[in-house]
C-alpha positions as CSV (number, residue, x, y, z in Angstrom):
1,M,41.6,74.7,13.8
2,D,43.7,77.4,13.8
3,I,43.0,78.1,17.8
4,N,43.6,74.4,17.9
5,A,46.9,74.0,16.4
6,T,48.2,77.6,18.2
7,L,47.4,75.5,21.1
8,L,48.6,72.7,20.8
9,V,51.8,73.8,19.3
10,Q,51.8,76.6,22.7
11,M,51.6,73.1,25.2
12,I,54.1,71.5,22.9
13,T,56.3,74.8,23.4
14,F,55.3,74.8,27.5
15,A,56.5,71.1,27.7
16,L,59.7,71.7,26.2
17,F,60.4,74.8,28.1
18,V,59.5,72.4,31.5
19,W,61.5,69.8,30.5
20,F,64.3,72.5,29.5
21,T,63.7,74.3,33.0
22,M,63.9,70.8,34.5
23,K,67.1,69.3,32.9
24,F,68.9,73.4,32.7
25,V,67.7,75.1,34.7
26,W,65.7,74.2,38.1
27,P,69.5,71.7,39.4
28,P,71.5,74.6,39.4
29,I,68.8,76.4,41.9
30,C,68.1,73.4,43.8
31,S,71.8,73.0,44.6
32,A,72.5,76.5,44.9
33,L,69.6,76.5,47.5
34,E,71.0,73.8,49.0
35,E,74.2,75.5,49.7
36,R,72.9,78.8,50.7
37,A,70.4,76.5,53.3
38,Q,74.1,74.3,54.4
39,T,75.7,77.2,54.7
40,I,73.1,79.2,57.2
41,T,72.3,76.0,59.2
42,D,76.2,75.9,59.6
43,G,76.2,79.6,60.8
44,L,73.4,78.9,63.3
45,A,75.6,75.7,64.6
46,S,78.6,77.8,64.5
47,A,76.7,80.5,66.5
48,E,74.9,77.9,69.2
49,R,78.9,77.0,70.2
50,G,79.9,80.2,69.8
51,K,77.9,80.8,72.2
52,R,77.9,78.1,74.7
53,E,81.4,78.7,74.4
54,L,81.3,81.9,75.5
55,E,79.2,81.1,78.6
56,L,81.7,78.4,79.6
57,A,84.6,81.4,78.6
58,N,81.8,83.7,81.3
59,Q,82.3,81.1,84.1
60,R,85.7,80.3,83.9
61,V,86.5,83.9,83.6
62,A,83.9,83.9,87.0
63,E,85.9,81.0,88.5
64,S,89.5,82.7,88.2
65,L,88.5,86.0,89.8
66,G,87.0,84.2,92.4
67,E,89.9,82.3,92.9
68,A,92.1,85.5,92.6
69,K,89.9,87.0,94.9
70,I,91.1,84.1,97.8
71,Q,94.1,84.3,96.9
72,A,94.5,88.3,97.5
73,N,92.9,87.8,100.4
74,D,95.0,85.0,101.8
75,I,98.4,87.3,100.4
76,I,96.8,90.3,102.5
77,D,96.1,87.8,105.9
78,K,99.9,86.9,105.6
79,A,101.3,90.2,104.9
80,N,98.7,91.2,108.0
81,K,99.9,88.3,109.9
82,R,104.1,88.9,109.1
83,G,103.7,92.9,109.6
84,N,101.8,91.9,113.7
85,Q,105.3,89.6,113.8
86,I,108.1,92.3,112.5
87,I,105.8,94.4,115.1
88,D,105.7,92.2,118.0
89,E,109.5,91.4,117.1
90,A,110.6,94.7,117.2
91,K,108.8,95.3,120.7
92,Q,110.4,92.3,122.1
93,Q,113.8,93.8,121.0
94,A,112.9,97.1,122.3
95,K,112.4,95.5,125.7
96,A,115.3,93.4,125.3
97,E,117.5,97.0,125.1
98,A,115.5,98.4,127.3
99,D,116.0,95.8,130.1
100,K,119.7,96.0,128.9
101,Q,120.4,99.3,129.4
102,H,118.7,99.1,132.8
103,K,120.5,96.7,133.8
104,Q,123.8,98.9,133.0
105,G,122.3,101.6,134.7
106,L,122.0,99.5,137.6
107,E,125.3,98.1,137.4
108,R,126.9,101.8,136.8
109,L,125.1,103.1,140.0
110,N,125.8,100.1,142.3
111,Q,129.3,100.8,140.8
112,D,129.4,104.5,141.4
113,V,127.9,103.3,145.0
114,N,130.8,101.3,145.7
115,Q,132.7,104.0,145.1
116,A,131.8,106.9,146.9
117,K,131.2,104.3,149.7
118,E,135.1,103.5,148.9
119,A,135.6,107.1,149.6
120,L,133.8,108.0,152.4
121,R,135.2,105.1,154.4
122,L,139.2,106.2,153.3
123,Q,138.1,110.0,154.8
124,V,136.7,108.5,157.5
125,A,139.7,106.5,158.3
126,S,142.0,109.3,157.7
127,L,139.9,111.8,160.2
128,A,139.9,109.2,162.7
129,V,144.0,108.9,162.4
130,M,144.1,112.7,163.1
131,G,141.6,112.5,165.4
132,A,143.5,110.0,167.4
133,E,146.9,112.0,166.6
134,K,145.0,115.0,168.4
135,I,143.7,112.9,171.2
136,L,147.1,110.7,171.7
137,L,149.2,113.9,171.2
138,R,152.2,111.9,170.2
139,E,153.5,110.5,166.7
140,V,153.0,107.3,165.4
141,D,154.7,106.1,163.3
142,K,154.1,105.0,159.2
143,S,153.4,100.9,159.5
144,A,151.3,101.4,162.7
145,N,149.2,103.6,161.3
146,S,148.8,101.8,158.1
147,D,147.7,98.9,161.0
148,I,145.5,101.4,162.3
149,L,144.2,102.5,158.9
150,D,143.4,99.2,157.7
151,S,141.9,97.9,160.9
152,L,139.0,101.0,161.0
153,I,138.7,99.9,156.8
154,K,137.8,96.6,157.9
155,E,135.3,97.6,160.7
156,I,134.0,100.2,158.5
């Protein structure tokens, strides 16, 4: 009978151990496991959200880079156009200045030619008077001389 009583005491002890474990040990272990599972689930969800946010951020960065490249190309095009405009304006100003200087040169040349013609007329007139004096061998008074000179100048 010793075996049966020992067996019965062991069964009662085991039942008490199971009841004690189920009542006091098992609930904190289960809650700790549930908390850990929840923490892991939250961590995985956060990782997924982070991954999606990273993908969205990468898309936004790519879009921003595309827009920046477009803006940079626009700025470069505008700068090139402005540079060409400045060059064209400089060419036009240079041409206008060259035309102005050419015109002034022609005016000076015409003035010099007219002055030379006038000087030649005066010299021709005086030579004609000298020749007429020698031919006539007489002296002509100054008023008559100036009338003759004036008429010769007009004719020439």
